Structure formats: C-alpha cells, structure tokens
Short mmCIF file of the C-alpha atoms (twelve columns), coordinates in Angstrom:
data_MODEL
# 
_entry.id   MODEL 
# 
loop_
_atom_site.group_PDB 
_atom_site.id 
_atom_site.type_symbol 
_atom_site.label_atom_id 
_atom_site.label_alt_id 
_atom_site.label_comp_id 
_atom_site.label_asym_id 
_atom_site.label_seq_id 
_atom_site.Cartn_x 
_atom_site.Cartn_y 
_atom_site.Cartn_z 
_atom_site.pdbx_PDB_model_num 
ATOM 1   C CA . UNK A 1   106.254 97.226  118.457 1 
ATOM 2   C CA . UNK A 2   104.800 94.492  120.696 1 
ATOM 3   C CA . UNK A 3   101.266 95.268  121.834 1 
ATOM 4   C CA . UNK A 4   100.561 95.961  125.512 1 
ATOM 5   C CA . UNK A 5   96.825  96.413  124.998 1 
ATOM 6   C CA . UNK A 6   94.346  94.548  127.190 1 
ATOM 7   C CA . UNK A 7   90.684  93.905  126.312 1 
ATOM 8   C CA . UNK A 8   88.106  93.434  129.081 1 
ATOM 9   C CA . UNK A 9   84.787  91.792  128.214 1 
ATOM 10  C CA . UNK A 10  81.831  91.848  130.615 1 
ATOM 11  C CA . UNK A 11  78.082  92.353  130.208 1 
ATOM 12  C CA . UNK A 12  77.836  94.568  133.325 1 
ATOM 13  C CA . UNK A 13  78.735  98.236  132.586 1 
ATOM 14  C CA . UNK A 14  79.430  99.001  136.248 1 
ATOM 15  C CA . UNK A 15  82.032  96.233  136.415 1 
ATOM 16  C CA . UNK A 16  83.756  97.647  133.341 1 
ATOM 17  C CA . UNK A 17  83.688  101.193 134.751 1 
ATOM 18  C CA . UNK A 18  85.212  99.941  137.997 1 
ATOM 19  C CA . UNK A 19  87.981  98.144  136.125 1 
ATOM 20  C CA . UNK A 20  88.808  101.301 134.177 1 
ATOM 21  C CA . UNK A 21  89.074  103.321 137.386 1 
ATOM 22  C CA . UNK A 22  91.085  100.554 139.033 1 
ATOM 23  C CA . UNK A 23  93.615  99.905  136.245 1 
ATOM 24  C CA . UNK A 24  93.671  102.669 133.628 1 
ATOM 25  C CA . UNK A 25  96.699  104.350 135.161 1 
ATOM 26  C CA . UNK A 26  98.812  101.209 134.808 1 
ATOM 27  C CA . UNK A 27  97.596  99.477  131.644 1 
ATOM 28  C CA . UNK A 28  96.345  100.328 128.172 1 
ATOM 29  C CA . UNK A 29  92.750  99.137  128.524 1 
ATOM 30  C CA . UNK A 30  89.693  98.789  126.335 1 
ATOM 31  C CA . UNK A 31  86.385  97.580  127.748 1 
ATOM 32  C CA . UNK A 32  83.475  96.179  125.709 1 
ATOM 33  C CA . UNK A 33  79.966  95.141  126.801 1 
ATOM 34  C CA . UNK A 34  79.586  91.482  125.961 1 
ATOM 35  C CA . UNK A 35  81.149  88.624  124.006 1 
ATOM 36  C CA . UNK A 36  79.777  89.346  120.524 1 
ATOM 37  C CA . UNK A 37  81.190  92.864  120.489 1 
ATOM 38  C CA . UNK A 38  84.329  91.504  122.150 1 
ATOM 39  C CA . UNK A 39  85.047  89.157  119.229 1 
ATOM 40  C CA . UNK A 40  84.399  91.924  116.691 1 
ATOM 41  C CA . UNK A 41  86.814  94.251  118.494 1 
ATOM 42  C CA . UNK A 42  89.421  91.510  118.857 1 
ATOM 43  C CA . UNK A 43  89.373  90.892  115.096 1 
ATOM 44  C CA . UNK A 44  89.069  94.455  113.790 1 
ATOM 45  C CA . UNK A 45  91.058  96.386  116.391 1 
ATOM 46  C CA . UNK A 46  93.816  93.905  117.262 1 
ATOM 47  C CA . UNK A 47  96.333  92.852  118.131 1 
ATOM 48  C CA . UNK A 48  95.632  92.673  121.848 1 
ATOM 49  C CA . UNK A 49  98.229  91.261  124.185 1 
ATOM 50  C CA . UNK A 50  95.592  89.912  126.592 1 
ATOM 51  C CA . UNK A 51  91.837  89.512  126.872 1 
ATOM 52  C CA . UNK A 52  89.984  89.192  130.188 1 
ATOM 53  C CA . UNK A 53  86.453  87.794  130.155 1 
ATOM 54  C CA . UNK A 54  83.603  87.329  132.597 1 
ATOM 55  C CA . UNK A 55  82.054  83.852  132.710 1 
ATOM 56  C CA . UNK A 56  78.279  84.331  132.805 1 
ATOM 57  C CA . UNK A 57  77.229  86.503  129.857 1 
ATOM 58  C CA . UNK A 58  74.223  86.486  127.469 1 
ATOM 59  C CA . UNK A 59  74.437  84.748  124.060 1 
ATOM 60  C CA . UNK A 60  77.833  83.235  124.808 1 
ATOM 61  C CA . UNK A 61  79.536  82.083  128.001 1 
ATOM 62  C CA . UNK A 62  82.999  83.284  128.912 1 
ATOM 63  C CA . UNK A 63  84.383  79.830  128.130 1 
ATOM 64  C CA . UNK A 64  82.828  79.909  124.646 1 
ATOM 65  C CA . UNK A 65  84.049  83.452  124.125 1 
ATOM 66  C CA . UNK A 66  87.631  82.601  125.075 1 
ATOM 67  C CA . UNK A 67  87.580  79.505  122.881 1 
ATOM 68  C CA . UNK A 68  86.494  81.711  119.952 1 
ATOM 69  C CA . UNK A 69  89.068  84.322  120.900 1 
ATOM 70  C CA . UNK A 70  91.747  81.631  120.824 1 
ATOM 71  C CA . UNK A 71  90.724  80.727  117.266 1 
ATOM 72  C CA . UNK A 72  90.562  84.348  116.043 1 
ATOM 73  C CA . UNK A 73  93.696  85.602  117.810 1 
ATOM 74  C CA . UNK A 74  95.762  82.620  119.005 1 
ATOM 75  C CA . UNK A 75  98.659  84.671  120.398 1 
ATOM 76  C CA . UNK A 76  96.443  86.783  122.669 1 
ATOM 77  C CA . UNK A 77  96.782  85.640  126.279 1 
ATOM 78  C CA . UNK A 78  93.400  84.709  127.775 1 
ATOM 79  C CA . UNK A 79  92.236  85.264  131.383 1 
ATOM 80  C CA . UNK A 80  88.900  84.749  133.135 1 
ATOM 81  C CA . UNK A 81  87.583  87.040  135.876 1 
ATOM 82  C CA . UNK A 82  84.347  85.663  137.307 1 
ATOM 83  C CA . UNK A 83  82.135  85.287  140.345 1 
ATOM 84  C CA . UNK A 84  81.231  81.748  139.230 1 
ATOM 85  C CA . UNK A 85  84.355  80.247  140.773 1 
ATOM 86  C CA . UNK A 86  83.407  76.585  140.938 1 
ATOM 87  C CA . UNK A 87  85.672  73.720  139.928 1 
ATOM 88  C CA . UNK A 88  83.684  72.722  136.833 1 
ATOM 89  C CA . UNK A 89  83.837  76.276  135.474 1 
ATOM 90  C CA . UNK A 90  87.585  76.382  135.990 1 
ATOM 91  C CA . UNK A 91  88.069  72.997  134.289 1 
ATOM 92  C CA . UNK A 92  85.995  74.064  131.252 1 
ATOM 93  C CA . UNK A 93  87.867  77.360  131.010 1 
ATOM 94  C CA . UNK A 94  91.236  75.620  131.045 1 
ATOM 95  C CA . UNK A 95  90.278  72.838  128.626 1 
ATOM 96  C CA . UNK A 96  88.192  74.809  126.118 1 
ATOM 97  C CA . UNK A 97  89.515  78.350  126.422 1 
ATOM 98  C CA . UNK A 98  93.139  77.449  127.240 1 
ATOM 99  C CA . UNK A 99  93.242  80.282  129.766 1 
ATOM 100 C CA . UNK A 100 96.392  81.660  131.331 1 
ATOM 101 C CA . UNK A 101 94.834  82.721  134.672 1 
ATOM 102 C CA . UNK A 102 91.498  82.057  136.404 1 
ATOM 103 C CA . UNK A 103 90.589  84.927  138.776 1 
ATOM 104 C CA . UNK A 104 87.625  85.260  141.160 1 
ATOM 105 C CA . UNK A 105 85.487  88.353  141.720 1 
ATOM 106 C CA . UNK A 106 86.021  90.476  143.667 1 
ATOM 107 C CA . UNK A 107 89.700  90.461  142.789 1 
ATOM 108 C CA . UNK A 108 92.117  92.669  144.776 1 
ATOM 109 C CA . UNK A 109 93.895  95.277  142.668 1 
ATOM 110 C CA . UNK A 110 97.357  93.942  143.390 1 
ATOM 111 C CA . UNK A 111 96.340  90.375  142.452 1 
ATOM 112 C CA . UNK A 112 94.668  91.505  139.208 1 
ATOM 113 C CA . UNK A 113 97.570  93.809  138.329 1 
ATOM 114 C CA . UNK A 114 100.059 91.018  138.951 1 
ATOM 115 C CA . UNK A 115 98.101  88.658  136.704 1 
ATOM 116 C CA . UNK A 116 97.962  91.263  133.935 1 
ATOM 117 C CA . UNK A 117 101.700 91.933  134.227 1 
ATOM 118 C CA . UNK A 118 102.306 88.192  133.884 1 
ATOM 119 C CA . UNK A 119 99.961  88.032  130.879 1 
ATOM 120 C CA . UNK A 120 101.826 90.867  129.134 1 
ATOM 121 C CA . UNK A 121 105.140 89.125  129.797 1 
ATOM 122 C CA . UNK A 122 103.720 85.871  128.445 1 
ATOM 123 C CA . UNK A 123 102.582 87.671  125.281 1 
ATOM 124 C CA . UNK A 124 106.033 89.231  124.896 1 
ATOM 125 C CA . UNK A 125 107.638 85.790  125.194 1 
ATOM 126 C CA . UNK A 126 105.211 84.344  122.623 1 
ATOM 127 C CA . UNK A 127 106.043 87.119  120.161 1 
ATOM 128 C CA . UNK A 128 109.786 86.805  120.778 1 
ATOM 129 C CA . UNK A 129 109.616 83.042  120.216 1 
ATOM 130 C CA . UNK A 130 107.553 83.533  117.053 1 
ATOM 131 C CA . UNK A 131 110.008 86.099  115.699 1 
ATOM 132 C CA . UNK A 132 112.960 83.829  116.464 1 
ATOM 133 C CA . UNK A 133 111.217 80.856  114.857 1 
ATOM 134 C CA . UNK A 134 110.249 82.821  111.751 1 
ATOM 135 C CA . UNK A 135 113.720 84.288  111.348 1 
ATOM 136 C CA . UNK A 136 115.242 80.843  111.824 1 
ATOM 137 C CA . UNK A 137 112.754 79.340  109.372 1 
ATOM 138 C CA . UNK A 138 113.330 82.009  106.745 1 
ATOM 139 C CA . UNK A 139 117.084 81.771  107.207 1 
ATOM 140 C CA . UNK A 140 116.999 77.980  106.880 1 
ATOM 141 C CA . UNK A 141 114.948 78.145  103.690 1 
ATOM 142 C CA . UNK A 142 117.232 80.804  102.227 1 
ATOM 143 C CA . UNK A 143 120.294 78.718  103.084 1 
ATOM 144 C CA . UNK A 144 118.828 75.559  101.552 1 
ATOM 145 C CA . UNK A 145 117.811 77.292  98.316  1 
ATOM 146 C CA . UNK A 146 121.258 78.868  97.973  1 
ATOM 147 C CA . UNK A 147 122.932 75.490  98.555  1 
ATOM 148 C CA . UNK A 148 120.667 74.016  95.861  1 
ATOM 149 C CA . UNK A 149 121.455 76.874  93.469  1 
ATOM 150 C CA . UNK A 150 125.199 76.330  93.888  1 
ATOM 151 C CA . UNK A 151 125.280 72.532  93.796  1 
ATOM 152 C CA . UNK A 152 122.549 71.868  91.220  1 
ATOM 153 C CA . UNK A 153 121.830 75.007  89.170  1 
ATOM 154 C CA . UNK A 154 119.433 73.262  86.778  1 
ATOM 155 C CA . UNK A 155 117.377 71.866  89.674  1 
ATOM 156 C CA . UNK A 156 117.262 75.309  91.276  1 
ATOM 157 C CA . UNK A 157 116.029 76.887  88.050  1 
ATOM 158 C CA . UNK A 158 113.372 74.198  87.787  1 
ATOM 159 C CA . UNK A 159 112.276 74.878  91.372  1 
ATOM 160 C CA . UNK A 160 111.941 78.601  90.586  1 
ATOM 161 C CA . UNK A 161 109.662 77.832  87.642  1 
ATOM 162 C CA . UNK A 162 107.655 75.315  89.662  1 
ATOM 163 C CA . UNK A 163 107.255 77.892  92.410  1 
ATOM 164 C CA . UNK A 164 105.698 80.302  89.916  1 
ATOM 165 C CA . UNK A 165 103.326 77.653  88.545  1 
ATOM 166 C CA . UNK A 166 102.268 76.548  92.028  1 
ATOM 167 C CA . UNK A 167 101.714 80.155  93.141  1 
ATOM 168 C CA . UNK A 168 99.494  80.683  90.092  1 
ATOM 169 C CA . UNK A 169 97.422  77.558  90.799  1 
ATOM 170 C CA . UNK A 170 97.168  78.429  94.498  1 
ATOM 171 C CA . UNK A 171 95.821  81.880  93.647  1 
ATOM 172 C CA . UNK A 172 93.364  80.608  91.028  1 
ATOM 173 C CA . UNK A 173 92.028  77.892  93.351  1 
ATOM 174 C CA . UNK A 174 92.012  80.250  96.395  1 
ATOM 175 C CA . UNK A 175 93.783  77.648  98.525  1 
ATOM 176 C CA . UNK A 176 94.631  78.279  102.203 1 
ATOM 177 C CA . UNK A 177 98.163  78.159  103.642 1 
ATOM 178 C CA . UNK A 178 99.711  79.515  100.455 1 
ATOM 179 C CA . UNK A 179 103.022 80.031  102.274 1 
ATOM 180 C CA . UNK A 180 103.402 76.273  102.814 1 
ATOM 181 C CA . UNK A 181 102.697 75.545  99.146  1 
ATOM 182 C CA . UNK A 182 105.189 78.183  98.011  1 
ATOM 183 C CA . UNK A 183 107.935 76.831  100.274 1 
ATOM 184 C CA . UNK A 184 107.193 73.266  99.157  1 
ATOM 185 C CA . UNK A 185 107.591 74.352  95.532  1 
ATOM 186 C CA . UNK A 186 110.828 76.197  96.254  1 
ATOM 187 C CA . UNK A 187 112.314 73.184  98.071  1 
ATOM 188 C CA . UNK A 188 110.794 70.389  95.979  1 
ATOM 189 C CA . UNK A 189 114.115 69.825  94.177  1 
ATOM 190 C CA . UNK A 190 116.310 69.974  97.281  1 
ATOM 191 C CA . UNK A 191 116.977 66.235  97.216  1 
ATOM 192 C CA . UNK A 192 118.386 66.612  93.694  1 
ATOM 193 C CA . UNK A 193 121.644 67.613  95.359  1 
ATOM 194 C CA . UNK A 194 122.225 63.857  95.701  1 
ATOM 195 C CA . UNK A 195 121.351 62.996  92.065  1 
ATOM 196 C CA . UNK A 196 123.985 63.030  89.272  1 
ATOM 197 C CA . UNK A 197 123.509 65.857  86.771  1 
ATOM 198 C CA . UNK A 198 123.107 63.580  83.763  1 
ATOM 199 C CA . UNK A 199 120.167 61.808  85.400  1 
ATOM 200 C CA . UNK A 200 118.512 65.129  86.265  1 
ATOM 201 C CA . UNK A 201 118.897 66.348  82.683  1 
ATOM 202 C CA . UNK A 202 117.332 63.187  81.246  1 
ATOM 203 C CA . UNK A 203 114.442 63.313  83.719  1 
ATOM 204 C CA . UNK A 204 113.810 67.020  83.044  1 
ATOM 205 C CA . UNK A 205 113.463 66.351  79.294  1 
ATOM 206 C CA . UNK A 206 111.258 63.313  79.811  1 
ATOM 207 C CA . UNK A 207 113.844 60.893  78.453  1 
ATOM 208 C CA . UNK A 208 113.685 57.247  79.492  1 
ATOM 209 C CA . UNK A 209 115.794 56.346  82.504  1 
ATOM 210 C CA . UNK A 210 117.375 52.966  83.122  1 
ATOM 211 C CA . UNK A 211 116.143 50.985  86.123  1 
ATOM 212 C CA . UNK A 212 119.170 52.060  88.155  1 
ATOM 213 C CA . UNK A 213 118.789 55.718  87.131  1 
ATOM 214 C CA . UNK A 214 115.072 55.618  87.912  1 
ATOM 215 C CA . UNK A 215 115.787 54.303  91.412  1 
ATOM 216 C CA . UNK A 216 118.265 57.107  92.089  1 
ATOM 217 C CA . UNK A 217 115.966 59.796  90.728  1 
ATOM 218 C CA . UNK A 218 112.843 58.586  92.526  1 
ATOM 219 C CA . UNK A 219 114.680 58.721  95.859  1 
ATOM 220 C CA . UNK A 220 115.248 62.498  95.807  1 
ATOM 221 C CA . UNK A 221 111.832 63.495  97.292  1 
ATOM 222 C CA . UNK A 222 112.357 61.090  100.199 1 
ATOM 223 C CA . UNK A 223 115.808 62.550  100.825 1 
ATOM 224 C CA . UNK A 224 114.364 66.079  100.979 1 
ATOM 225 C CA . UNK A 225 111.502 64.943  103.211 1 
ATOM 226 C CA . UNK A 226 113.962 63.402  105.649 1 
ATOM 227 C CA . UNK A 227 115.978 66.635  105.768 1 
ATOM 228 C CA . UNK A 228 112.934 68.857  106.296 1 
ATOM 229 C CA . UNK A 229 110.675 66.873  108.601 1 
ATOM 230 C CA . UNK A 230 112.552 67.884  111.765 1 
ATOM 231 C CA . UNK A 231 112.413 71.627  111.072 1 
ATOM 232 C CA . UNK A 232 109.591 73.261  113.090 1 
ATOM 233 C CA . UNK A 233 106.588 74.309  110.942 1 
ATOM 234 C CA . UNK A 234 107.914 72.447  107.894 1 
ATOM 235 C CA . UNK A 235 106.501 69.026  108.789 1 
ATOM 236 C CA . UNK A 236 103.606 69.303  106.313 1 
ATOM 237 C CA . UNK A 237 105.870 70.839  103.669 1 
ATOM 238 C CA . UNK A 238 108.130 67.802  104.075 1 
ATOM 239 C CA . UNK A 239 105.178 65.456  103.493 1 
ATOM 240 C CA . UNK A 240 104.160 67.383  100.365 1 
ATOM 241 C CA . UNK A 241 107.653 67.077  98.931  1 
ATOM 242 C CA . UNK A 242 108.012 63.432  99.905  1 
ATOM 243 C CA . UNK A 243 104.801 62.542  98.034  1 
ATOM 244 C CA . UNK A 244 105.344 64.654  94.913  1 
ATOM 245 C CA . UNK A 245 105.834 61.559  92.733  1 
ATOM 246 C CA . UNK A 246 102.889 59.617  94.226  1 
ATOM 247 C CA . UNK A 247 99.422  58.995  92.774  1 
ATOM 248 C CA . UNK A 248 96.301  61.214  92.554  1 
ATOM 249 C CA . UNK A 249 94.827  63.265  95.412  1 
ATOM 250 C CA . UNK A 250 92.921  60.898  97.735  1 
ATOM 251 C CA . UNK A 251 89.240  61.458  98.393  1 
ATOM 252 C CA . UNK A 252 88.224  63.314  101.603 1 
ATOM 253 C CA . UNK A 253 88.053  61.021  104.599 1 
ATOM 254 C CA . UNK A 254 90.669  58.644  103.258 1 
ATOM 255 C CA . UNK A 255 92.619  58.839  106.510 1 
ATOM 256 C CA . UNK A 256 95.469  60.988  105.148 1 
ATOM 257 C CA . UNK A 257 96.673  64.549  105.529 1 
ATOM 258 C CA . UNK A 258 94.513  66.047  102.779 1 
ATOM 259 C CA . UNK A 259 96.372  69.373  102.689 1 
ATOM 260 C CA . UNK A 260 99.694  67.585  102.266 1 
ATOM 261 C CA . UNK A 261 98.197  65.362  99.566  1 
ATOM 262 C CA . UNK A 262 96.825  68.364  97.667  1 
ATOM 263 C CA . UNK A 263 100.192 70.115  97.967  1 
ATOM 264 C CA . UNK A 264 101.917 67.050  96.553  1 
ATOM 265 C CA . UNK A 265 99.451  67.010  93.647  1 
ATOM 266 C CA . UNK A 266 100.204 70.669  92.905  1 
ATOM 267 C CA . UNK A 267 103.926 69.918  92.849  1 
ATOM 268 C CA . UNK A 268 103.409 66.901  90.634  1 
ATOM 269 C CA . UNK A 269 101.265 68.879  88.182  1 
ATOM 270 C CA . UNK A 270 103.693 71.818  88.058  1 
ATOM 271 C CA . UNK A 271 106.701 69.548  87.553  1 
ATOM 272 C CA . UNK A 272 105.035 67.639  84.707  1 
ATOM 273 C CA . UNK A 273 103.948 70.897  83.087  1 
ATOM 274 C CA . UNK A 274 107.526 72.179  83.338  1 
ATOM 275 C CA . UNK A 275 108.878 68.996  81.720  1 
ATOM 276 C CA . UNK A 276 106.563 69.456  78.726  1 
ATOM 277 C CA . UNK A 277 107.536 73.120  78.368  1 
ATOM 278 C CA . UNK A 278 111.243 72.192  78.585  1 
ATOM 279 C CA . UNK A 279 110.659 69.610  75.850  1 
ATOM 280 C CA . UNK A 280 109.427 72.341  73.502  1 
ATOM 281 C CA . UNK A 281 105.628 72.221  73.875  1 
ATOM 282 C CA . UNK A 282 103.673 75.439  74.237  1 
ATOM 283 C CA . UNK A 283 101.252 75.914  77.119  1 
ATOM 284 C CA . UNK A 284 98.172  74.622  75.288  1 
ATOM 285 C CA . UNK A 285 99.903  71.521  73.928  1 
ATOM 286 C CA . UNK A 286 101.416 70.744  77.342  1 
ATOM 287 C CA . UNK A 287 98.027  70.927  79.060  1 
ATOM 288 C CA . UNK A 288 96.383  68.846  76.329  1 
ATOM 289 C CA . UNK A 289 98.993  66.109  76.744  1 
ATOM 290 C CA . UNK A 290 98.543  66.140  80.511  1 
ATOM 291 C CA . UNK A 291 94.763  65.852  80.166  1 
ATOM 292 C CA . UNK A 292 95.197  62.920  77.824  1 
ATOM 293 C CA . UNK A 293 97.359  61.089  80.349  1 
ATOM 294 C CA . UNK A 294 95.279  61.870  83.449  1 
ATOM 295 C CA . UNK A 295 91.671  63.011  83.078  1 
ATOM 296 C CA . UNK A 296 91.319  63.242  86.897  1 
ATOM 297 C CA . UNK A 297 93.590  66.307  87.134  1 
ATOM 298 C CA . UNK A 298 91.046  68.624  85.454  1 
ATOM 299 C CA . UNK A 299 90.781  71.078  88.360  1 
ATOM 300 C CA . UNK A 300 94.528  71.612  88.639  1 
ATOM 301 C CA . UNK A 301 95.065  71.848  84.884  1 
ATOM 302 C CA . UNK A 302 92.307  74.432  84.526  1 
ATOM 303 C CA . UNK A 303 94.185  76.530  87.090  1 
ATOM 304 C CA . UNK A 304 97.210  76.514  84.762  1 
ATOM 305 C CA . UNK A 305 95.357  77.589  81.617  1 
ATOM 306 C CA . UNK A 306 96.390  81.243  81.715  1 
ATOM 307 C CA . UNK A 307 99.766  80.928  83.445  1 
ATOM 308 C CA . UNK A 308 102.497 82.988  81.817  1 
ATOM 309 C CA . UNK A 309 105.550 81.028  80.729  1 
ATOM 310 C CA . UNK A 310 107.715 84.160  80.504  1 
ATOM 311 C CA . UNK A 311 106.010 86.679  82.753  1 
ATOM 312 C CA . UNK A 312 108.591 89.473  82.600  1 
ATOM 313 C CA . UNK A 313 109.693 91.238  79.419  1 
ATOM 314 C CA . UNK A 314 113.493 91.378  79.417  1 
ATOM 315 C CA . UNK A 315 116.353 92.842  77.436  1 
ATOM 316 C CA . UNK A 316 119.551 90.902  76.759  1 
ATOM 317 C CA . UNK A 317 123.000 92.300  77.600  1 
ATOM 318 C CA . UNK A 318 126.581 91.059  77.498  1 
ATOM 319 C CA . UNK A 319 128.437 91.862  80.717  1 
ATOM 320 C CA . UNK A 320 131.682 90.904  82.437  1 
ATOM 321 C CA . UNK A 321 131.615 88.953  85.690  1 
ATOM 322 C CA . UNK A 322 132.533 92.096  87.607  1 
ATOM 323 C CA . UNK A 323 129.354 93.775  86.293  1 
ATOM 324 C CA . UNK A 324 126.905 91.131  87.484  1 
ATOM 325 C CA . UNK A 325 124.120 92.381  89.751  1 
ATOM 326 C CA . UNK A 326 121.429 90.662  91.849  1 
ATOM 327 C CA . UNK A 327 118.098 90.047  90.029  1 
ATOM 328 C CA . UNK A 328 119.782 89.620  86.637  1 
ATOM 329 C CA . UNK A 329 118.699 86.430  84.851  1 
ATOM 330 C CA . UNK A 330 121.262 84.233  83.140  1 
ATOM 331 C CA . UNK A 331 120.665 84.008  79.393  1 
ATOM 332 C CA . UNK A 332 123.099 81.108  78.994  1 
ATOM 333 C CA . UNK A 333 124.519 78.188  80.898  1 
ATOM 334 C CA . UNK A 334 127.708 79.158  82.721  1 
ATOM 335 C CA . UNK A 335 130.293 76.398  82.406  1 
ATOM 336 C CA . UNK A 336 133.923 76.310  83.528  1 
ATOM 337 C CA . UNK A 337 136.672 75.428  81.064  1 
ATOM 338 C CA . UNK A 338 136.572 71.935  82.615  1 
ATOM 339 C CA . UNK A 339 132.899 71.504  81.700  1 
ATOM 340 C CA . UNK A 340 131.408 72.029  85.180  1 
ATOM 341 C CA . UNK A 341 127.955 73.655  85.077  1 
ATOM 342 C CA . UNK A 342 127.891 76.535  87.548  1 
ATOM 343 C CA . UNK A 343 124.629 78.262  86.648  1 
ATOM 344 C CA . UNK A 344 121.807 77.239  84.358  1 
ATOM 345 C CA . UNK A 345 120.115 79.470  81.828  1 
ATOM 346 C CA . UNK A 346 117.161 81.296  83.376  1 
ATOM 347 C CA . UNK A 347 118.534 81.347  86.914  1 
ATOM 348 C CA . UNK A 348 118.237 84.584  88.866  1 
ATOM 349 C CA . UNK A 349 121.458 85.928  90.322  1 
ATOM 350 C CA . UNK A 350 121.945 86.482  94.042  1 
ATOM 351 C CA . UNK A 351 124.962 87.883  95.871  1 
ATOM 352 C CA . UNK A 352 126.291 84.396  96.853  1 
ATOM 353 C CA . UNK A 353 125.915 83.190  93.258  1 
ATOM 354 C CA . UNK A 354 127.713 86.245  91.914  1 
ATOM 355 C CA . UNK A 355 130.559 85.692  94.393  1 
ATOM 356 C CA . UNK A 356 130.768 82.060  93.311  1 
ATOM 357 C CA . UNK A 357 130.967 82.978  89.626  1 
ATOM 358 C CA . UNK A 358 133.618 85.601  90.244  1 
ATOM 359 C CA . UNK A 359 135.681 83.157  92.333  1 
ATOM 360 C CA . UNK A 360 135.477 80.497  89.634  1 
ATOM 361 C CA . UNK A 361 136.308 83.123  87.030  1 
ATOM 362 C CA . UNK A 362 139.582 83.831  88.815  1 
ATOM 363 C CA . UNK A 363 140.541 80.189  89.412  1 
ATOM 364 C CA . UNK A 364 138.915 77.928  86.810  1 
ATOM 365 C CA . UNK A 365 138.264 80.254  83.927  1 
ATOM 366 C CA . UNK A 366 134.900 81.422  82.596  1 
ATOM 367 C CA . UNK A 367 134.550 82.958  79.151  1 
ATOM 368 C CA . UNK A 368 133.560 86.605  79.289  1 
ATOM 369 C CA . UNK A 369 131.384 88.477  78.615  1 
ATOM 370 C CA . UNK A 370 128.332 86.472  79.644  1 
ATOM 371 C CA . UNK A 371 124.775 86.937  78.423  1 
ATOM 372 C CA . UNK A 372 122.182 88.087  80.960  1 
ATOM 373 C CA . UNK A 373 118.601 89.281  80.853  1 
ATOM 374 C CA . UNK A 374 117.309 92.315  82.722  1 
ATOM 375 C CA . UNK A 375 113.646 93.184  83.280  1 
ATOM 376 C CA . UNK A 376 112.745 95.844  80.727  1 
ATOM 377 C CA . UNK A 377 111.450 99.048  82.366  1 
ATOM 378 C CA . UNK A 378 107.688 99.341  81.993  1 
ATOM 379 C CA . UNK A 379 106.283 102.580 80.511  1 
ATOM 380 C CA . UNK A 380 104.676 104.938 82.979  1 
ATOM 381 C CA . UNK A 381 100.882 105.198 82.856  1 
# 
C-alpha cells in the first residue's frame, strides 16, 4: 500500500501543536521537534510520502535537513514551511534540498492542504513510475535470459554458474549495489547469441582460437553492451559487461567508472574460474593457476576460496518429456536427432524451456527418457 504519511519537522512545539490541530482530520501526520530527531524518524519509521521542514532550526538548517532527507529517503516529497521567506533561502532550498513546494508562515489552511495534497499525488506518481520501471526491468531481464537459454543453452548455463560465483564474491567482499552485479553476471553471455556454437565451446574449454574466431568471440561483450545501454537503470550493467574482457581494475581516481570497472573484474574472474573448472581442475588448482597468471587479482581470488562448485545435493532420475517440471536440472545435453543442442547439461528448467523441449520432441525427435537432477530433500533438524 502506498504511504500517505506526512512528517512535520520544527523546533517550536507550539507550531507543531497548531499544525496537528489544523490538519490532523485530513492527513496522517507525525510531528517531531527538530532535524536530528526528524532524520532518525524518517529512517526508522518510514516510508513517509512527504516531509515538511522549518528553515531556521538548531544544529541543522531546514535546507541541510532536507538535503539529508533526500539522501536517506529519496522518494519522499520535500516541502519547506518557513518565516524566513527571502529569495536566497528559496534558492538554497531548491538547489540543495530539491524541494517540491516552498511555503511561507503563516500559511492559510487551504493553501497548506492543497500543497500537501499535491505532495501526496507526486509521491503516488513516483511510486507508480518506480513500480512500472521495476516490472519492465525485471520482465526485460527475464525475457533476455530466456532468449539466451533457448538460443545458446551452453552460454546460459555458463551465465548461471558465473552468477553464483559473482554473488559469492559480492557477499564476501561486502560490495554495494549487489543487484547490478548479479544482473551483469546473468546477462554477461547475452552477446553469445551471435557467436557460433563451436567457437563458444572452444572458448569455454580454453582451447586456442584462430584469429578470425577470436575476433568473433571477443565482440560478444560489445554486442551485449550495445543492446543493454539504452535500458533505464542498466547503463552501468552494460558497461560492466562490455568491459568483461578488458584489463585489471584501474586505480581510484583514474577517471573511469570505478563501480563498472570492479563489476567487469568480477565477471572476468568468475568466467576464468569457470573455464578452469570446465577443463577439469578442482577449485584449489583453478585458483592457483589464476594466481600464477595474475598476482594482482589476490582480493577477488581470496573471495572465491570457499565457493561451492556444486552447492545443492541432488538425486538423478530418468523422466519422459511430459514429466519435466520447473527447477529440475538437466543431467545431460539434450540434442535433436539432427544434432541440434537444445539444452546443456546443468541447465535449470523453466516453463518456456519445458515447452520448447516438448515441442521439439513432437516434431524433431528427442530420445526419451532424459536424465535430470532434483534437489535432494534435506533432513529436518
């Protein structure tokens, strides 16, 4: 439910009492005496749809308070109600506090009520836009990963493993914006849709590519970056993916997007680790080989030291295509009778993938039963 709560901050108790008498019948109000308490309430008792602040207060001006409120609760609509109604105050409030309305004391009830109604509507619009954006973003990511899973099953499986490795490193290193890193890992192989399967297989196993093959393979991050850079909120994710084959993380102050560079380094480390595991090395041997090749990646490699290669204990079953269920893991490559790879071993089934397999089973022929893995039930404690 969208909040309709309004927080009033003023250092004069009588002003707050008057506001409660004036507005409590129309709005859901909370009043607090001063900016320090106001910030604490905003953080611990939020969300608030709007916050209204006086200008002249001890310890922190109203402009400073609203600027802090913007940082702590960016969606909360900010208003200023003050007797210090000079032009400089208004300019500072707009520039530093990004206020929605600037109101002068004494403020008539109808004017104040109208401003609060507008603030609540503005908050509703902000939340509706955020929900639409997030649903669109999540839907776009889901669509792209499903397209990848259907067109390049091996690349999708690799992305799933890389996502797990990146999530582990992100947690160990306590990095901010984990959601961006997770999405970057999930979409880091999106450009592989344009790369022939035989080139992907050779690259995944660390086999030497010809000059022409190398050119094709090295282009896939740029392709994905170009697809993603125009999607709202994925601009930095696009830069991470586009730089996943680049050099080491630049030093702070090097004039680059440091978060994007670190994200690219995480992808690069996870992808190299996955290549060594796919080539048959165990975790310790893979990390040792990576340290030998690049001694500068110590911090990221240490974050991988206790990552689980197979983190879920599974049981193997043979099932017909009609018995496939979401969350099952393929225990074999699924290939049509014409040699087309539909799903790679280790890939998790989704409803679209199951429908695809069943459709191919009816038209192109797939040998049944197929081998799948199911998470083994854990004993109760």
